KEMARLO-23387 format. One record per residue: z, y, x of N, C-alpha, C, O in turn; residue in one letter. Coordinates in Angstrom, 3 decimals, always signed. Atoms other than C-alpha are relative to their C-alpha. Layout:
Z, Y, X, Z, Y, X, Z, Y, X, Z, Y, X, A $
...
This chain:
+0.155, +1.428, -0.188, -14.981, +20.131, -2.219, +1.248, -0.698, -0.523, +2.362, -0.381, -0.105, X $
-1.103, +0.774, +0.554, -12.808, +17.729, -4.191, -0.048, -1.457, +0.396, +0.962, -2.161, +0.365, X $
+0.204, +1.419, -0.237, -14.266, +14.403, -3.179, -1.011, -0.194, +1.120, -1.887, +0.640, +1.346, X $
+0.937, +0.354, -1.052, -16.068, +12.737, -0.316, +0.032, -1.497, +0.196, +0.580, -2.233, -0.624, X $
-0.046, +1.420, -0.344, -16.582, +9.377, +1.316, -0.002, -0.135, +1.512, -0.400, +0.780, +2.233, X $
+0.054, +0.283, -1.431, -16.193, +7.815, +4.720, -1.469, -0.249, +0.328, -2.062, -1.219, -0.142, X $
+1.390, +0.187, -0.411, -19.625, +8.252, +6.258, -0.109, -1.058, +1.078, -0.932, -1.970, +1.001, X $
-0.002, +0.961, -1.108, -18.880, +6.374, +9.456, +1.346, +0.063, +0.709, +1.866, +1.143, +0.989, X $
-1.189, +0.061, -0.844, -15.797, +5.220, +11.289, -0.449, +0.030, +1.460, -1.305, -0.757, +1.866, X $
+0.297, -0.093, -1.429, -15.973, +6.239, +14.956, +1.015, -0.824, +0.781, +0.659, -1.520, +1.732, X $
-1.088, +0.692, -0.690, -12.603, +4.805, +16.023, +0.248, -1.372, -0.628, +0.040, -1.569, -1.825, X $
-0.324, +1.346, +0.454, -11.592, +1.159, +15.758, +1.506, -0.171, -0.154, +2.287, +0.517, +0.501, X $
-1.416, +0.324, +0.120, -8.273, -0.252, +14.621, +0.506, -0.506, +1.344, -0.166, -1.288, +2.016, X $
-0.580, +0.364, -1.294, -5.999, -0.670, +17.644, -0.330, +0.983, +1.108, +0.223, +0.890, +2.203, X $
+0.413, -0.973, -1.023, -7.638, +2.227, +19.502, +1.081, +1.058, +0.217, +1.755, +1.487, -0.720, X $
-0.890, -1.116, -0.333, -5.523, +4.806, +21.306, -0.804, +1.284, -0.170, -1.797, +1.513, +0.520, X $
+0.710, -1.219, +0.361, -6.585, +8.137, +19.843, +0.708, +1.190, +0.638, +1.936, +1.262, +0.642, X $
-0.557, -1.194, -0.637, -6.088, +11.432, +21.646, -0.339, +1.249, -0.809, -1.348, +1.305, -1.511, X $
+0.215, -1.303, +0.630, -5.780, +14.970, +20.325, -1.418, +0.475, +0.299, -1.837, +0.508, +1.456, X $
+1.374, -0.473, -0.164, -9.302, +16.282, +19.750, -1.061, -1.056, -0.232, -2.241, -0.728, -0.350, X $
+0.967, +1.068, +0.273, -10.924, +12.868, +19.177, -0.478, +0.065, -1.445, +0.244, +0.507, -2.339, X $
+0.552, +0.138, +1.344, -13.161, +12.355, +16.188, +0.137, -1.469, -0.383, -0.363, -2.346, +0.323, X $
-0.213, +1.393, +0.392, -12.129, +9.221, +14.286, -0.980, -0.467, -1.077, -1.188, -1.669, -1.246, X $
+0.926, +0.368, +1.075, -14.643, +9.338, +11.397, -0.833, +1.215, -0.380, -0.525, +2.346, -0.004, X $
+0.718, -1.088, +0.661, -17.245, +11.382, +9.609, +0.250, -0.139, -1.494, +0.289, -1.246, -2.032, X $
-0.218, -0.046, +1.438, -16.612, +12.416, +6.024, -1.239, +0.633, -0.632, -1.637, +1.741, -0.272, X $
+1.198, -0.502, +0.683, -19.644, +12.840, +3.777, +0.392, +0.607, -1.339, +1.186, +0.035, -2.086, X $
-0.160, -0.628, +1.313, -19.661, +15.241, +0.831, -1.392, +0.174, -0.585, -2.386, -0.217, +0.026, X $
+1.314, -0.216, +0.599, -22.430, +16.213, -1.528, -0.814, +1.055, +0.744, -2.024, +1.163, +0.547, X $
+0.704, -1.073, -0.702, -23.275, +19.128, +0.787, -0.071, -0.145, +1.514, -0.926, +0.471, +2.150, X $
-0.027, +0.070, -1.465, -22.426, +18.100, +4.359, +0.679, -1.273, +0.476, +1.345, -1.974, -0.286, X $
-0.718, +1.059, -0.701, -21.217, +15.495, +6.804, +0.886, +0.700, +1.022, +0.399, +1.477, +1.843, X $
-0.974, -0.726, -0.819, -18.054, +16.644, +8.592, +0.750, -0.972, +0.898, +1.179, -2.036, +0.452, X $
-0.796, +0.813, -0.921, -16.352, +15.231, +11.683, +1.476, +0.143, -0.328, +1.955, +1.248, -0.583, X $
-1.446, -0.005, +0.220, -12.704, +14.260, +11.141, +0.650, -0.037, +1.383, +0.793, -1.099, +1.989, X $
-0.602, -0.151, -1.325, -11.064, +15.548, +14.330, +1.522, +0.016, -0.141, +2.067, +0.732, -0.981, X $
-1.465, +0.094, +0.096, -7.400, +14.678, +14.918, +0.670, +0.997, +0.926, +0.073, +1.478, +1.889, X $
-0.745, -0.999, -0.768, -4.739, +16.972, +16.303, +1.250, -0.576, +0.650, +2.126, +0.165, +1.096, X $
-1.143, +0.656, -0.635, -2.268, +14.402, +17.641, -0.467, -1.249, +0.724, -1.577, -1.731, +0.501, X $
+0.241, +1.278, -0.658, -2.114, +11.352, +19.898, +0.653, -1.100, -0.837, +1.776, -0.934, -1.312, X $
-0.563, +1.125, +0.745, -1.601, +8.000, +18.135, -0.853, -1.236, +0.230, -1.891, -1.183, +0.890, X $
+0.773, +1.233, +0.000, -2.764, +4.406, +17.802, -0.439, -0.241, -1.448, +0.384, -0.202, -2.362, X $
+0.527, +0.250, +1.340, -5.005, +3.670, +14.812, +0.366, -1.424, -0.409, -0.145, -2.390, +0.158, X $
-0.486, +1.305, +0.442, -3.267, +0.815, +12.977, -0.959, -0.626, -1.013, -1.399, -1.762, -0.839, X $
+0.774, +0.566, +1.105, -5.319, +0.365, +9.805, -0.858, +1.065, -0.671, -0.375, +2.154, -0.981, X $
+0.885, -0.851, +0.793, -8.323, +1.969, +8.121, +0.223, -0.362, -1.468, +0.167, -1.538, -1.828, X $
-0.283, +0.261, +1.408, -7.569, +2.327, +4.411, -1.238, +0.056, -0.886, -1.186, -0.354, -2.046, X $
+1.258, -0.090, +0.740, -11.170, +2.973, +3.312, -1.134, -0.553, +0.848, -1.143, -0.414, +2.071, X $
+1.209, +0.483, -0.663, -14.464, +1.311, +4.155, -1.046, +1.104, -0.012, -0.958, +2.043, -0.802, X $
+1.102, -0.954, -0.004, -17.591, +3.254, +5.014, -0.664, -0.013, -1.373, -0.954, -1.073, -1.928, X $
+0.637, -0.144, +1.294, -19.127, +4.580, +1.809, +0.970, +0.107, -1.167, +0.572, +0.506, -2.262, X $
-0.975, -0.092, +1.097, -15.921, +4.431, -0.243, +0.371, +1.446, -0.286, +0.546, +2.251, +0.629, X $
-0.370, -1.351, +0.445, -15.065, +7.543, -2.257, +1.488, +0.241, +0.183, +2.301, -0.674, +0.060, X $
-1.395, -0.404, -0.106, -11.837, +9.446, -1.670, +0.141, +1.444, -0.412, -0.815, +2.218, -0.355, X $
-0.310, -1.363, +0.407, -10.192, +12.609, -2.903, +0.508, +0.793, +1.202, +1.076, +0.218, +2.131, X $
-0.521, -0.866, -1.053, -9.362, +15.563, -0.662, +1.513, -0.191, +0.075, +2.193, -0.195, -0.952, X $
-1.433, +0.142, -0.209, -5.897, +15.073, +0.825, +0.486, -1.435, +0.032, +1.653, -1.675, +0.344, X $
-0.424, +1.396, -0.042, -5.848, +11.276, +0.585, +0.158, -0.468, +1.442, -0.578, -0.040, +2.332, X $
-0.207, +0.627, -1.307, -4.527, +9.308, +3.548, -1.129, -1.003, +0.203, -1.384, -1.840, -0.663, X $
+1.124, +0.917, -0.232, -7.460, +7.472, +5.133, +0.329, -1.105, +0.994, -0.424, -2.070, +1.126, X $
-0.357, +1.002, -1.004, -5.639, +5.504, +7.838, +1.500, +0.034, +0.264, +2.187, +1.008, -0.044, X $
-1.395, +0.093, -0.431, -2.260, +4.349, +9.113, +0.013, +0.147, +1.517, -0.781, -0.475, +2.223, X $
-0.095, -0.267, -1.435, -1.240, +5.591, +12.550, +1.394, -0.350, +0.516, +2.381, -0.257, -0.215, X $
-1.273, +0.289, -0.664, +1.492, +4.553, +14.987, +0.165, +0.964, +1.173, -0.799, +1.314, +1.853, X $
-0.272, -0.926, -1.100, +3.170, +6.858, +17.476, -0.084, -0.660, +1.374, -0.452, -0.012, +2.354, X $
-0.039, +0.681, -1.294, +3.469, +4.222, +20.217, -0.238, -1.498, -0.182, -0.404, -1.974, -1.306, X $
+0.270, +1.445, +0.022, +2.945, +0.543, +21.115, +1.030, -0.770, -0.825, +0.670, -1.699, -1.549, X $
-1.042, +0.699, +0.760, +6.293, -0.551, +19.633, -0.235, +0.136, -1.496, -0.151, -0.848, -2.231, X $
+0.263, -0.213, +1.416, +5.502, +1.010, +16.266, -1.280, -0.727, -0.421, -1.343, -1.296, -1.512, X $
+1.250, +0.697, +0.295, +1.961, -0.395, +16.409, +0.255, -1.494, -0.222, -0.262, -2.075, -1.177, X $
-0.301, +1.436, +0.127, +3.301, -3.941, +16.925, +0.705, -0.309, -1.315, +0.483, -1.367, -1.903, X $
-0.718, +0.200, +1.260, +5.569, -3.538, +13.886, -0.921, +0.142, -1.213, -0.699, -0.498, -2.241, X $
+0.850, -0.320, +1.145, +2.769, -2.241, +11.648, -1.306, -0.783, -0.071, -1.876, -0.916, -1.154, X $
+1.373, +0.522, -0.046, -0.397, -4.064, +12.740, -0.283, -1.153, -0.959, -1.421, -1.305, -1.402, X $
+0.234, +1.128, +0.902, +0.083, -7.158, +10.546, +0.502, +0.250, -1.420, +0.482, -0.653, -2.257, X $
-0.527, -0.354, +1.324, +1.551, -5.356, +7.539, -1.140, +0.187, -0.999, -2.221, +0.654, -0.640, X $
+0.975, -0.166, +1.072, -0.315, -5.370, +4.221, +0.208, +1.375, -0.638, +1.255, +1.624, -1.236, X $
-0.092, -1.350, +0.543, -0.986, -1.764, +3.161, -0.729, +0.162, -1.327, -0.872, +1.279, -1.824, X $
+0.693, -0.098, +1.285, -2.871, -2.618, -0.030, +1.015, +0.345, -1.099, +2.200, +0.025, -0.999, X $
-0.898, -0.437, +1.075, -1.450, -1.186, -3.234, +0.368, -1.103, -0.929, +1.117, -0.884, -1.881, X $
C-alpha cells in the first residue's frame, strides 16, 4: 500500500484522545483500516478532509500534548 484516503474522521478537533482510541478510518484500494493511536493527546487540526488522498507516512493531523500547547496551536495556520 502506497496511498490511501481519509475514509471517515471519528475524532473531532479539540477532542482529548486516549491511547487506543480510533481517530479515523483510512481507505485503500483493498480495505478500510482503523487508525488507532498509541498516545494521549488533544487533536488540534485535521490536515486532510474525508476522501482526500494521502501517501503512506504523511502526517494527517496536528496534536498537542496538553491544554497549554493546544491553546498555542489551535488558531495557527498549518496550510503550506
